[in-house]
MDAnalysis code that builds the backbone (N, CA, C; Angstrom):
import MDAnalysis as mda
import numpy as np

u = mda.Universe.empty(567, n_residues=189, atom_resindex=np.repeat(np.arange(189), 3), trajectory=True)
u.add_TopologyAttr("name", ["N", "CA", "C"] * 189)
u.add_TopologyAttr("resid", np.arange(1, 190))
u.add_TopologyAttr("resname", ["UNK", "UNK", "UNK", "UNK", "UNK", "UNK", "UNK", "UNK", "UNK", "UNK", "UNK", "UNK", "UNK", "UNK", "UNK", "UNK", "UNK", "UNK", "UNK", "UNK", "UNK", "UNK", "UNK", "UNK", "UNK", "UNK", "UNK", "UNK", "UNK", "UNK", "UNK", "UNK", "UNK", "UNK", "UNK", "UNK", "UNK", "UNK", "UNK", "UNK", "UNK", "UNK", "UNK", "UNK", "UNK", "UNK", "UNK", "UNK", "UNK", "UNK", "UNK", "UNK", "UNK", "UNK", "UNK", "UNK", "UNK", "UNK", "UNK", "UNK", "UNK", "UNK", "UNK", "UNK", "UNK", "UNK", "UNK", "UNK", "UNK", "UNK", "UNK", "UNK", "UNK", "UNK", "UNK", "UNK", "UNK", "UNK", "UNK", "UNK", "UNK", "UNK", "UNK", "UNK", "UNK", "UNK", "UNK", "UNK", "UNK", "UNK", "UNK", "UNK", "UNK", "UNK", "UNK", "UNK", "UNK", "UNK", "UNK", "UNK", "UNK", "UNK", "UNK", "UNK", "UNK", "UNK", "UNK", "UNK", "UNK", "UNK", "UNK", "UNK", "UNK", "UNK", "UNK", "UNK", "UNK", "UNK", "UNK", "UNK", "UNK", "UNK", "UNK", "UNK", "UNK", "UNK", "UNK", "UNK", "UNK", "UNK", "UNK", "UNK", "UNK", "UNK", "UNK", "UNK", "UNK", "UNK", "UNK", "UNK", "UNK", "UNK", "UNK", "UNK", "UNK", "UNK", "UNK", "UNK", "UNK", "UNK", "UNK", "UNK", "UNK", "UNK", "UNK", "UNK", "UNK", "UNK", "UNK", "UNK", "UNK", "UNK", "UNK", "UNK", "UNK", "UNK", "UNK", "UNK", "UNK", "UNK", "UNK", "UNK", "UNK", "UNK", "UNK", "UNK", "UNK", "UNK", "UNK", "UNK", "UNK", "UNK", "UNK", "UNK", "UNK", "UNK", "UNK", "UNK", "UNK"])
u.atoms.positions = np.array([
    [92.598, 117.615, 96.405],
    [92.850, 118.700, 97.326],
    [93.438, 119.903, 96.590],
    [94.444, 119.645, 95.735],
    [95.079, 120.765, 95.043],
    [94.139, 121.386, 94.017],
    [93.308, 120.563, 93.397],
    [92.335, 121.092, 92.442],
    [91.336, 122.001, 93.129],
    [90.911, 121.618, 94.339],
    [89.985, 122.445, 95.112],
    [90.616, 123.762, 95.520],
    [91.888, 123.712, 95.902],
    [92.586, 124.946, 96.271],
    [92.732, 125.866, 95.060],
    [93.054, 125.281, 93.919],
    [93.209, 126.086, 92.705],
    [91.878, 126.708, 92.297],
    [90.805, 125.908, 92.344],
    [89.485, 126.432, 91.975],
    [89.039, 127.509, 92.957],
    [89.291, 127.283, 94.255],
    [88.926, 128.285, 95.256],
    [89.705, 129.577, 95.080],
    [90.982, 129.470, 94.795],
    [91.798, 130.666, 94.561],
    [91.282, 131.447, 93.365],
    [90.958, 130.722, 92.301],
    [90.425, 131.384, 91.110],
    [89.093, 132.064, 91.431],
    [88.202, 131.359, 92.163],
    [86.874, 131.915, 92.470],
    [86.990, 133.170, 93.333],
    [87.824, 133.121, 94.382],
    [87.954, 134.301, 95.233],
    [88.644, 135.438, 94.484],
    [89.567, 135.125, 93.626],
    [90.184, 136.165, 92.794],
    [89.167, 136.809, 91.872],
    [88.292, 136.002, 91.287],
    [87.253, 136.521, 90.391],
    [86.287, 137.423, 91.150],
    [85.860, 136.993, 92.366],
    [84.946, 137.803, 93.188],
    [85.609, 139.128, 93.539],
    [86.858, 139.092, 93.963],
    [87.566, 140.316, 94.348],
    [87.803, 141.222, 93.147],
    [88.103, 140.653, 91.995],
    [88.320, 141.438, 90.786],
    [87.057, 142.206, 90.403],
    [85.884, 141.554, 90.528],
    [84.632, 142.172, 90.091],
    [83.922, 142.987, 91.166],
    [84.285, 142.798, 92.442],
    [83.598, 143.560, 93.485],
    [84.550, 144.358, 94.362],
    [85.842, 144.283, 94.090],
    [86.821, 145.030, 94.870],
    [87.184, 144.279, 96.143],
    [88.219, 144.775, 96.830],
    [88.664, 144.105, 98.056],
    [87.579, 144.034, 99.133],
    [86.797, 145.095, 99.291],
    [85.739, 145.088, 100.315],
    [84.679, 144.044, 99.976],
    [84.311, 143.942, 98.709],
    [83.323, 142.938, 98.290],
    [83.845, 141.519, 98.482],
    [85.124, 141.304, 98.180],
    [85.726, 139.978, 98.367],
    [85.749, 139.570, 99.828],
    [86.113, 140.519, 100.712],
    [86.137, 140.215, 102.143],
    [84.729, 139.993, 102.687],
    [83.756, 140.756, 102.186],
    [82.363, 140.560, 102.610],
    [81.865, 139.184, 102.175],
    [82.160, 138.798, 100.946],
    [81.750, 137.474, 100.456],
    [82.412, 136.372, 101.282],
    [83.684, 136.558, 101.645],
    [84.374, 135.564, 102.468],
    [83.730, 135.464, 103.848],
    [83.332, 136.605, 104.428],
    [82.681, 136.597, 105.741],
    [81.335, 135.872, 105.674],
    [80.574, 136.119, 104.611],
    [79.282, 135.439, 104.437],
    [79.500, 133.930, 104.290],
    [80.495, 133.541, 103.506],
    [80.791, 132.111, 103.327],
    [81.209, 131.475, 104.653],
    [81.962, 132.201, 105.463],
    [82.386, 131.693, 106.760],
    [81.192, 131.457, 107.678],
    [80.255, 132.414, 107.725],
    [79.055, 132.267, 108.565],
    [78.195, 131.107, 108.069],
    [78.017, 131.001, 106.749],
    [77.231, 129.888, 106.197],
    [77.895, 128.543, 106.497],
    [79.209, 128.485, 106.407],
    [79.931, 127.252, 106.728],
    [79.771, 126.866, 108.193],
    [79.836, 127.854, 109.091],
    [79.649, 127.578, 110.520],
    [78.229, 127.085, 110.793],
    [77.235, 127.705, 110.145],
    [75.842, 127.269, 110.317],
    [75.653, 125.848, 109.796],
    [76.255, 125.547, 108.669],
    [76.154, 124.186, 108.122],
    [76.828, 123.186, 109.060],
    [77.933, 123.572, 109.690],
    [78.612, 122.695, 110.638],
    [77.765, 122.399, 111.859],
    [76.972, 123.377, 112.299],
    [76.072, 123.136, 113.425],
    [74.904, 122.240, 113.021],
    [74.420, 122.435, 111.817],
    [73.262, 121.657, 111.337],
    [73.642, 120.222, 110.986],
    [74.769, 120.018, 110.317],
    [75.203, 118.692, 109.861],
    [76.488, 118.307, 110.589],
    [76.344, 117.776, 111.789],
    [77.510, 117.457, 112.608],
    [78.088, 116.098, 112.247],
    [79.393, 115.976, 112.452],
    [80.067, 114.694, 112.281],
    [79.710, 113.785, 113.456],
    [79.718, 112.466, 113.256],
    [79.420, 111.570, 114.379],
    [80.495, 111.695, 115.450],
    [80.111, 111.520, 116.706],
    [81.111, 111.636, 117.776],
    [82.147, 110.522, 117.677],
    [83.390, 110.867, 117.969],
    [84.473, 109.889, 117.881],
    [84.339, 108.781, 118.916],
    [83.649, 109.040, 120.028],
    [83.497, 108.015, 121.050],
    [82.714, 106.819, 120.519],
    [81.926, 107.017, 119.459],
    [81.121, 105.925, 118.906],
    [81.999, 104.875, 118.232],
    [83.199, 105.241, 117.825],
    [84.094, 104.303, 117.150],
    [85.281, 103.979, 118.048],
    [85.613, 102.716, 118.144],
    [86.794, 102.311, 118.900],
    [87.985, 102.330, 117.946],
    [88.794, 103.375, 118.038],
    [89.919, 103.553, 117.130],
    [91.235, 103.041, 117.706],
    [91.141, 102.228, 118.761],
    [92.353, 101.620, 119.311],
    [92.957, 100.674, 118.278],
    [94.285, 100.565, 118.235],
    [94.914, 99.666, 117.257],
    [94.508, 98.213, 117.491],
    [94.385, 97.494, 116.410],
    [94.060, 96.070, 116.460],
    [95.366, 95.295, 116.529],
    [95.489, 94.405, 117.484],
    [96.760, 93.695, 117.647],
    [96.668, 92.221, 117.250],
    [95.622, 91.821, 116.534],
    [95.451, 90.419, 116.139],
    [96.356, 90.017, 114.985],
    [96.700, 90.956, 114.118],
    [97.387, 90.632, 112.869],
    [98.839, 90.264, 113.123],
    [99.285, 89.236, 112.450],
    [100.681, 88.809, 112.527],
    [101.286, 88.864, 111.132],
    [102.544, 89.258, 111.058],
    [103.223, 89.329, 109.759],
    [103.275, 87.939, 109.137],
    [102.905, 87.828, 107.865],
    [102.885, 86.504, 107.239],
    [104.289, 85.941, 107.037],
    [104.365, 84.628, 107.065],
    [105.613, 83.931, 106.761],
    [105.731, 83.840, 105.250],
    [106.903, 84.168, 104.732],
    [107.094, 84.124, 103.280],
    [108.124, 83.058, 102.930],
    [107.978, 82.476, 101.746],
    [108.864, 81.399, 101.305],
    [109.970, 81.895, 100.381],
    [109.933, 83.169, 100.007],
    [110.952, 83.736, 99.125],
    [111.551, 84.964, 99.794],
    [112.776, 85.299, 99.387],
    [113.391, 86.526, 99.892],
    [112.625, 87.710, 99.339],
    [112.312, 88.644, 100.218],
    [111.602, 89.840, 99.772],
    [112.186, 91.044, 100.497],
    [112.446, 92.077, 99.751],
    [112.986, 93.317, 100.299],
    [111.819, 94.210, 100.722],
    [112.024, 95.102, 101.686],
    [110.939, 96.004, 102.081],
    [110.373, 96.814, 100.916],
    [111.219, 97.176, 99.957],
    [110.737, 97.993, 98.837],
    [110.278, 97.159, 97.645],
    [110.276, 95.831, 97.769],
    [109.782, 94.978, 96.682],
    [108.301, 95.255, 96.454],
    [107.886, 95.212, 95.219],
    [106.477, 95.440, 94.939],
    [106.250, 95.681, 93.476],
    [105.034, 95.867, 93.096],
    [103.863, 95.910, 93.969],
    [103.492, 94.530, 94.509],
    [102.760, 94.552, 95.623],
    [102.284, 93.336, 96.272],
    [100.792, 93.220, 95.990],
    [100.392, 92.077, 95.456],
    [98.987, 91.815, 95.153],
    [98.433, 90.847, 96.189],
    [97.245, 91.137, 96.683],
    [96.610, 90.296, 97.695],
    [95.257, 89.850, 97.170],
    [94.973, 88.552, 97.288],
    [93.645, 88.030, 96.974],
    [93.158, 87.238, 98.175],
    [91.871, 87.362, 98.448],
    [91.238, 86.613, 99.533],
    [90.019, 85.925, 98.945],
    [89.958, 84.614, 99.094],
    [88.861, 83.828, 98.533],
    [87.796, 83.600, 99.600],
    [86.608, 84.135, 99.346],
    [85.475, 84.000, 100.256],
    [84.459, 83.039, 99.651],
    [83.868, 82.200, 100.477],
    [82.778, 81.325, 100.046],
    [81.524, 81.818, 100.766],
    [80.541, 82.269, 99.983],
    [79.351, 82.915, 100.531],
    [78.098, 82.221, 99.995],
    [77.166, 81.884, 100.905],
    [75.884, 81.303, 100.485],
    [75.078, 82.336, 99.712],
    [74.290, 81.883, 98.773],
    [73.476, 82.774, 97.936],
    [72.579, 83.678, 98.790],
    [71.997, 83.145, 99.853],
    [71.086, 83.944, 100.686],
    [71.813, 85.014, 101.502],
    [73.136, 84.943, 101.587],
    [73.916, 85.935, 102.340],
    [74.601, 86.970, 101.451],
    [74.364, 86.908, 100.142],
    [75.092, 87.777, 99.208],
    [74.824, 89.260, 99.480],
    [73.576, 89.644, 99.736],
    [73.264, 91.066, 99.956],
    [74.000, 91.583, 101.190],
    [73.943, 90.837, 102.278],
    [74.644, 91.249, 103.496],
    [76.161, 91.273, 103.266],
    [76.669, 90.305, 102.521],
    [78.093, 90.246, 102.193],
    [78.516, 91.485, 101.404],
    [77.727, 91.864, 100.413],
    [78.066, 93.035, 99.598],
    [78.063, 94.314, 100.432],
    [77.125, 94.433, 101.367],
    [77.099, 95.609, 102.248],
    [78.360, 95.653, 103.115],
    [78.733, 94.510, 103.678],
    [79.929, 94.458, 104.523],
    [81.188, 94.719, 103.698],
    [81.214, 94.214, 102.470],
    [82.395, 94.419, 101.629],
    [82.529, 95.874, 101.180],
    [81.423, 96.589, 101.085],
    [81.516, 98.020, 100.769],
    [82.250, 98.747, 101.897],
    [81.944, 98.381, 103.133],
    [82.664, 98.961, 104.273],
    [84.135, 98.536, 104.253],
    [84.356, 97.286, 103.938],
    [85.731, 96.766, 103.879],
    [86.531, 97.485, 102.799],
    [85.904, 97.763, 101.677],
    [86.545, 98.514, 100.590],
    [86.977, 99.896, 101.090],
    [86.073, 100.564, 101.796],
    [86.371, 101.892, 102.328],
    [87.565, 101.826, 103.286],
    [87.585, 100.817, 104.138],
    [88.676, 100.656, 105.106],
    [89.998, 100.382, 104.389],
    [89.980, 99.477, 103.427],
    [91.209, 99.139, 102.696],
    [91.771, 100.372, 101.990],
    [90.896, 101.120, 101.326],
    [91.361, 102.305, 100.596],
    [91.862, 103.373, 101.560],
    [91.185, 103.530, 102.691],
    [91.638, 104.494, 103.698],
    [93.039, 104.150, 104.178],
    [93.324, 102.864, 104.326],
    [94.624, 102.425, 104.826],
    [95.703, 102.394, 103.750],
    [95.352, 102.687, 102.494],
    [96.364, 102.811, 101.450],
    [96.349, 101.758, 100.363],
    [95.398, 100.824, 100.409],
    [95.332, 99.807, 99.352],
    [94.920, 100.461, 98.036],
    [95.434, 99.907, 96.942],
    [95.108, 100.435, 95.614],
    [94.325, 99.387, 94.840],
    [93.544, 99.849, 93.897],
    [92.847, 98.987, 92.930],
    [92.029, 97.883, 93.600],
    [91.301, 98.220, 94.657],
    [90.471, 97.226, 95.337],
    [89.348, 96.806, 94.406],
    [89.064, 95.514, 94.369],
    [87.926, 95.026, 93.584],
    [87.387, 93.757, 94.217],
    [86.142, 93.459, 93.886],
    [85.479, 92.251, 94.354],
    [85.016, 91.489, 93.125],
    [85.449, 90.242, 93.011],
    [85.171, 89.429, 91.830],
    [84.309, 88.237, 92.225],
    [83.429, 87.828, 91.310],
    [82.617, 86.631, 91.536],
    [82.940, 85.616, 90.454],
    [83.189, 84.393, 90.870],
    [83.530, 83.321, 89.946],
    [82.306, 82.965, 89.104],
    [82.490, 82.807, 87.817],
    [81.375, 82.502, 86.909],
    [80.970, 81.035, 86.937],
    [81.841, 80.163, 87.410],
    [81.508, 78.733, 87.430],
    [81.176, 78.221, 88.825],
    [81.459, 79.012, 89.856],
    [81.182, 78.622, 91.240],
    [80.508, 79.814, 91.920],
    [79.180, 79.768, 92.052],
    [78.407, 80.915, 92.542],
    [78.746, 81.304, 93.977],
    [79.328, 80.400, 94.750],
    [79.660, 80.714, 96.140],
    [81.027, 81.383, 96.289],
    [81.834, 81.372, 95.247],
    [83.209, 81.872, 95.342],
    [83.299, 83.351, 94.967],
    [83.789, 84.151, 95.904],
    [84.037, 85.581, 95.713],
    [85.508, 85.828, 96.014],
    [86.131, 86.709, 95.256],
    [87.548, 87.021, 95.472],
    [87.706, 88.523, 95.683],
    [88.233, 88.863, 96.851],
    [88.592, 90.253, 97.153],
    [90.028, 90.427, 96.678],
    [90.290, 91.525, 95.980],
    [91.613, 91.752, 95.410],
    [92.017, 93.209, 95.590],
    [93.268, 93.429, 95.984],
    [93.814, 94.785, 96.052],
    [95.326, 94.687, 95.965],
    [95.964, 95.823, 95.828],
    [97.425, 95.802, 95.805],
    [97.993, 96.959, 96.605],
    [99.259, 96.810, 96.953],
    [100.025, 97.817, 97.687],
    [101.299, 98.088, 96.898],
    [101.817, 99.305, 96.947],
    [102.993, 99.630, 96.143],
    [104.241, 98.829, 96.516],
    [104.431, 98.535, 97.810],
    [105.625, 97.807, 98.249],
    [105.254, 96.853, 99.382],
    [106.181, 95.956, 99.698],
    [105.961, 95.014, 100.790],
    [105.843, 95.756, 102.123],
    [106.712, 96.719, 102.370],
    [106.658, 97.445, 103.639],
    [105.357, 98.242, 103.752],
    [104.848, 98.762, 102.649],
    [103.576, 99.484, 102.686],
    [102.431, 98.521, 102.985],
    [102.492, 97.317, 102.451],
    [101.478, 96.303, 102.772],
    [101.479, 96.013, 104.278],
    [102.665, 95.857, 104.864],
    [102.761, 95.599, 106.301],
    [102.221, 96.773, 107.105],
    [102.507, 97.984, 106.664],
    [101.998, 99.173, 107.360],
    [100.481, 99.245, 107.285],
    [99.916, 98.913, 106.120],
    [98.460, 98.933, 105.977],
    [97.809, 98.010, 106.998],
    [98.364, 96.832, 107.157],
    [97.794, 95.871, 108.098],
    [97.898, 96.386, 109.533],
    [98.943, 97.132, 109.836],
    [99.127, 97.647, 111.189],
    [98.237, 98.854, 111.480],
    [97.597, 99.424, 110.465],
    [96.710, 100.577, 110.660],
    [95.307, 100.171, 111.099],
    [95.016, 98.889, 111.112],
    [93.667, 98.418, 111.443],
    [93.294, 98.799, 112.874],
    [92.023, 99.131, 113.068],
    [91.507, 99.520, 114.380],
    [90.504, 98.484, 114.880],
    [90.121, 98.620, 116.136],
    [89.101, 97.737, 116.707],
    [87.786, 97.879, 115.944],
    [87.445, 99.094, 115.519],
    [86.212, 99.302, 114.744],
    [86.286, 98.566, 113.407],
    [87.463, 98.533, 112.785],
    [87.639, 97.788, 111.532],
    [87.426, 96.295, 111.753],
    [87.825, 95.807, 112.926],
    [87.706, 94.375, 113.222],
    [86.247, 93.935, 113.225],
    [85.348, 94.828, 113.622],
    [83.922, 94.481, 113.617],
    [83.453, 94.165, 112.201],
    [83.892, 94.954, 111.230],
    [83.534, 94.696, 109.824],
    [84.160, 93.380, 109.370],
    [85.432, 93.175, 109.692],
    [86.104, 91.929, 109.333],
    [85.415, 90.714, 109.936],
    [84.983, 90.837, 111.188],
    [84.276, 89.730, 111.837],
    [82.940, 89.455, 111.155],
    [82.262, 90.531, 110.727],
    [80.991, 90.354, 110.006],
    [81.209, 89.575, 108.715],
    [82.239, 89.949, 107.959],
    [82.521, 89.266, 106.692],
    [82.925, 87.816, 106.955],
    [83.815, 87.597, 107.936],
    [84.238, 86.227, 108.250],
    [83.066, 85.375, 108.722],
    [82.088, 85.980, 109.388],
    [80.907, 85.248, 109.837],
    [80.047, 84.762, 108.684],
    [80.149, 85.397, 107.533],
    [79.379, 84.986, 106.355],
    [80.100, 83.923, 105.539],
    [81.387, 83.746, 105.777],
    [82.184, 82.760, 105.033],
    [81.778, 81.351, 105.454],
    [81.546, 80.484, 104.477],
    [81.180, 79.094, 104.776],
    [82.352, 78.177, 104.457],
    [82.306, 77.006, 105.006],
    [83.365, 76.043, 104.739],
    [84.153, 75.744, 105.992],
    [84.832, 74.596, 106.002],
    [85.583, 74.189, 107.193],
    [86.872, 74.989, 107.394],
    [87.401, 75.569, 106.336],
    [88.666, 76.300, 106.402],
    [88.411, 77.805, 106.368],
    [89.317, 78.600, 106.944],
    [89.180, 80.058, 106.826],
    [89.389, 80.493, 105.377],
    [89.057, 81.744, 105.053],
    [89.278, 82.230, 103.684],
    [90.746, 82.058, 103.281],
    [90.953, 81.719, 102.014],
    [92.314, 81.518, 101.502],
    [92.884, 82.874, 101.093],
    [94.056, 83.200, 101.639],
    [94.714, 84.475, 101.340],
    [95.981, 84.186, 100.539],
    [96.139, 84.894, 99.429],
    [97.359, 84.799, 98.620],
    [98.009, 86.176, 98.589],
    [99.301, 86.215, 98.882],
    [100.082, 87.447, 98.778],
    [101.148, 87.192, 97.728],
    [101.181, 88.032, 96.708],
    [102.114, 87.822, 95.598],
    [102.837, 89.126, 95.292],
    [104.090, 89.007, 94.897],
    [104.850, 90.184, 94.498],
    [105.078, 90.101, 92.998],
    [104.935, 91.231, 92.349],
    [105.142, 91.270, 90.899],
    [106.632, 91.191, 90.608],
    [106.978, 90.383, 89.626],
    [108.363, 90.268, 89.182],
    [108.424, 90.591, 87.702],
    [109.417, 91.353, 87.331],
    [109.622, 91.698, 85.927],
    [110.337, 90.547, 85.230],
    [109.985, 90.303, 83.994],
    [110.699, 89.290, 83.224],
    [111.790, 89.982, 82.422],
    [112.811, 89.237, 82.069],
    [113.887, 89.801, 81.265],
    [115.008, 90.386, 82.094],
    [114.744, 90.720, 83.345],
    [115.770, 91.247, 84.234],
    [115.824, 90.315, 85.430],
    [117.023, 89.873, 85.781],
    [117.136, 88.956, 86.904],
    [116.893, 89.690, 88.214],
    [115.954, 89.214, 89.016],
    [115.746, 89.819, 90.333],
    [116.984, 89.650, 91.209],
    [117.115, 90.503, 92.196],
    [118.265, 90.489, 93.089],
    [118.486, 89.142, 93.762],
    [117.390, 88.474, 94.170],
    [117.587, 87.204, 94.866],
    [118.160, 86.126, 93.949],
    [117.849, 86.187, 92.638],
    [118.432, 85.233, 91.688],
    [119.922, 85.519, 91.533],
    [120.275, 86.789, 91.409],
    [121.693, 87.155, 91.303],
    [122.454, 86.752, 92.562],
    [121.858, 86.990, 93.722],
    [122.495, 86.641, 94.989],
    [122.688, 85.126, 95.089],
    [121.669, 84.345, 94.733],
    [121.770, 82.878, 94.781],
    [122.831, 82.377, 93.802],
    [122.914, 83.004, 92.630],
    [123.920, 82.610, 91.636],
    [125.320, 82.874, 92.170],
    [125.521, 84.046, 92.776],
    [126.833, 84.371, 93.339],
    [127.201, 83.410, 94.466],
    [126.223, 83.078, 95.319],
    [126.492, 82.158, 96.424],
    [126.850, 80.775, 95.898],
    [126.152, 80.325, 94.857],
    [126.432, 79.003, 94.278],
    [127.825, 78.975, 93.657],
    [128.225, 80.074, 93.027],
    [129.547, 80.131, 92.405],
    [130.651, 80.214, 93.453],
    [130.372, 80.841, 94.586],
    [131.373, 81.006, 95.638],
    [131.554, 79.732, 96.456],
    [130.570, 78.839, 96.486],
    [130.685, 77.600, 97.273],
    [131.607, 76.620, 96.571],
    [132.446, 75.918, 97.367],
    [133.377, 74.948, 96.759],
    [132.682, 73.682, 96.320],
])
């Protein structure tokens, strides 16, 4: 966004420098008319086509370790089992899922395929903090659920996809929960 603003400022300054203020304003008026014509010709899809109501299916996961809202980054992996004949449809659905995840704030989204098990696919992304991960999940809409349902419909096996949520921990520095547990152990009689 800022690069576009900088380039636009430079371009309009260059036009005005070489054609004077009247030429710059005339060029801006022409660009405005062309932009309006392009907007009429290439319209955005109507919002009524998408159900943007919040999705209320998601529940906050239960965690086995103490985690602070600002702990992170949080890495998420989801293991999908997909039949070979469904791979093309799966990849199309995952492209939409990638767009949704990135729109909601996920970073470094990727889709991995296991080299020894052709049916195993792993979706992977991360969030800067635990609270941001929770917010991302709460941003899901009813329209997003349709894509999720499509992907889940392609998953094979008796169990749902396996989801792992992990928080990165630095080595060499004791995390707060270790220090807290140590203090509690020392304070107990």
